[in-house]
matplotlib code that plots the C-alpha trace (Angstrom):
import matplotlib.pyplot as plt

x = [19.2, 20.4, 18.0, 17.7, 17.1, 17.5, 13.8, 12.4, 9.2, 6.7, 5.9, 2.3, 2.3, 2.6, -1.0, -2.2, -0.4, -1.7, -5.3, -5.0, -1.9, -3.9, -4.9, -1.3, -0.2, -3.0, -1.9, 1.9, 2.5, -0.3, -0.8, -4.5, -6.3, -9.9, -11.5, -14.4, -16.0, -13.2, -10.3, -12.1, -12.7, -9.0, -8.0, -10.3, -8.8, -5.3, -5.7, -4.0, -1.3, -0.6, -0.3, 3.3, 2.7, 5.0, 3.9, 4.4, 1.9, 1.8, 5.4, 6.7, 7.8, 5.5, 6.9, 4.4, 4.7, 8.4, 10.1, 11.6, 13.9, 16.1, 18.9, 19.6, 16.1, 14.9, 12.1, 10.7, 7.7, 6.8, 5.7, 2.3, 4.0, 7.2, 7.3, 10.6, 11.0, 14.3, 16.1, 13.6, 12.0, 8.6, 6.6, 2.8, 0.6, -3.0, -5.9, -9.4, -11.3, -10.7, -8.0, -8.2, -5.5, -1.8, -1.4, -0.9, 1.5, 3.7, 3.5, 4.6, 7.3, 8.6, 8.8, 10.8, 13.3, 13.8, 14.2, 16.8, 18.9, 18.5, 19.3, 21.5, 19.3, 17.1, 13.3, 11.7, 8.1, 5.5, 1.8, -1.2, -3.9, -7.4, -9.9, -13.1, -12.4, -10.1, -7.3, -3.9, -2.4, 1.2, 3.1, 6.3, 8.8, 9.8, 12.2, 9.2, 7.3, 10.4, 11.0, 7.3, 7.8, 10.8, 9.1, 6.2, 8.6, 10.3, 7.0, 6.0, 9.4, 8.9, 5.5, 7.1, 10.1, 8.1, 4.8, 2.9, -0.9, -2.2, -5.6, -8.4, -9.5, -13.2, -14.3, -15.8, -12.8, -13.8, -17.0, -15.1, -12.2, -11.9, -10.6, -13.6, -14.6, -11.0, -10.3, -13.4, -13.0, -15.7, -13.6, -10.1, -10.1, -8.3, -11.4, -13.4, -15.7, -15.1, -17.6, -20.2, -19.5, -19.9, -23.1, -24.7, -23.5, -22.7, -25.2, -27.8, -28.2, -27.0, -27.0]
y = [12.5, 10.7, 8.4, 8.0, 4.2, 3.7, 3.4, 0.5, 1.2, -1.7, -1.9, -2.4, 1.2, 2.6, 1.6, 3.0, 6.3, 6.7, 6.1, 8.5, 9.8, 9.8, 6.1, 5.3, 7.0, 5.4, 1.9, 2.3, 4.8, 4.2, 0.5, 0.8, -1.8, -2.8, -5.0, -4.1, -5.7, -4.5, -5.9, -9.2, -9.5, -8.8, -11.5, -14.0, -13.2, -13.6, -17.1, -18.9, -16.3, -16.4, -20.1, -19.8, -22.7, -22.4, -23.8, -23.7, -21.4, -20.3, -21.5, -19.6, -20.7, -18.7, -18.2, -17.0, -14.9, -14.0, -11.9, -8.7, -6.0, -3.1, -1.9, 1.0, 2.4, 1.0, -1.2, -4.5, -6.6, -9.4, -10.0, -11.8, -13.6, -13.5, -15.0, -16.4, -17.0, -17.5, -15.5, -12.7, -11.9, -10.2, -9.2, -9.6, -7.8, -9.2, -6.9, -7.9, -5.2, -2.9, -0.3, 2.8, 5.4, 4.3, 2.8, -0.7, 0.5, 2.1, -1.0, -3.4, -1.0, -0.9, -4.7, -4.5, -2.1, -4.6, -7.5, -5.6, -5.0, -8.5, -10.3, -7.7, -7.7, -5.3, -5.6, -3.4, -4.2, -6.1, -6.8, -6.0, -8.7, -7.2, -9.9, -8.1, -8.0, -11.0, -9.5, -8.1, -4.8, -4.4, -1.7, -0.3, 0.8, 4.1, 6.6, 8.8, 5.9, 4.9, 8.5, 8.7, 5.4, 6.8, 10.1, 8.2, 6.0, 9.1, 10.7, 7.5, 7.4, 11.0, 10.0, 7.0, 9.0, 12.0, 10.3, 12.8, 12.3, 14.3, 15.9, 13.7, 14.4, 14.0, 13.2, 10.2, 8.0, 8.1, 6.1, 3.2, 3.3, 0.5, 3.0, 5.4, 5.0, 5.4, 8.4, 10.4, 12.6, 15.0, 16.3, 15.7, 17.3, 20.4, 22.7, 24.1, 21.1, 20.3, 22.9, 21.6, 18.0, 18.8, 20.7, 18.1, 14.8, 15.6, 18.3, 17.4, 20.7, 21.9, 25.6]
z = [-3.6, -0.5, 1.3, 5.0, 5.3, 9.0, 9.5, 7.4, 5.6, 4.9, 1.2, 2.2, 3.7, 0.2, -0.7, 2.6, 2.1, -1.5, -0.3, 2.7, 4.5, 7.8, 7.3, 6.8, 10.0, 12.0, 10.9, 10.8, 13.5, 16.0, 15.2, 14.7, 12.6, 11.9, 9.2, 7.0, 4.0, 1.7, 3.9, 4.4, 0.7, 0.1, 2.6, 0.9, -2.6, -1.2, 0.2, -2.7, -2.9, 0.9, 0.8, -0.5, -3.0, -6.0, -9.4, -13.2, -14.9, -18.5, -19.0, -16.0, -12.6, -10.2, -6.7, -4.1, -0.9, -1.5, 1.2, -0.1, 1.3, 0.2, 2.5, 0.2, 0.4, 3.7, 2.4, 3.5, 2.6, 0.3, -3.3, -3.8, -6.7, -8.7, -12.2, -13.4, -17.2, -19.0, -16.4, -16.3, -13.0, -12.9, -9.7, -9.7, -7.2, -6.6, -5.9, -4.9, -6.7, -9.7, -10.4, -8.2, -8.9, -9.1, -5.6, -6.9, -9.6, -6.9, -4.7, -7.4, -8.5, -4.9, -5.1, -8.3, -6.6, -3.9, -6.4, -8.3, -5.2, -3.9, -7.3, -9.0, -12.1, -14.0, -13.5, -16.1, -15.6, -13.6, -13.4, -11.2, -11.2, -10.6, -9.4, -10.4, -14.2, -13.8, -15.9, -15.2, -16.1, -17.2, -15.3, -16.8, -14.1, -15.6, -14.0, -13.1, -11.4, -9.5, -8.3, -7.1, -5.2, -3.3, -2.6, -1.0, 1.0, 2.4, 3.3, 5.2, 6.9, 8.0, 9.6, 11.4, 12.6, 14.0, 14.8, 12.6, 12.2, 9.2, 9.2, 7.9, 4.3, 5.3, 1.8, -0.1, 0.8, 4.5, 4.0, 2.6, 5.1, 7.6, 10.2, 9.9, 13.6, 14.8, 12.6, 13.3, 10.2, 11.1, 14.0, 12.7, 9.3, 10.4, 10.2, 13.0, 13.4, 17.1, 18.3, 15.9, 16.9, 20.6, 20.1, 17.8, 19.2, 22.8, 23.8, 21.2, 19.4, 16.1, 16.7]

ax = plt.figure().add_subplot(projection="3d")
ax.plot(x, y, z, "-o")
ax.set_aspect("equal")
plt.show()
């Protein structure tokens, strides 16, 4: 399928979109950001990665904070780390907590797509390092996973192009979201909650 790459999508937006399409639009369309305990923890865990210090580890040259881009697919961002061993290049994404869904898999696969275009080589797999269990998970960049990455990228590009703001899911994700007070999921989930909100929180009655 043809890809419209005139609007560059940040690789970081993939994780936001997978968590919640509305969160992604608030951050990357409206420019809204706020920290909570999860984002602060993530920033703390990324301090060594963000330093950009390169070193030898486990027989591999580990390059940190590497800029990435793809003109073909309109992607831009950076890899937390790229391991180089005997000509093989492997992206590594660092996460502060534990695995939740496939957001990190999509993100590291997007990094591989960029590396392949930049270097003209094949990148068949990568890793996601999870800080809580202190272990990393191998991610095979299958044709299915690559297709899912590009579908998400096009969905994000649609949001950016047209300024769309999806309805809030108003589920358990909202309680953990750093944008909870910007989003107001109780009155923006697409259901008829505005009247209830006005009665309860503005006029002080729930009838």
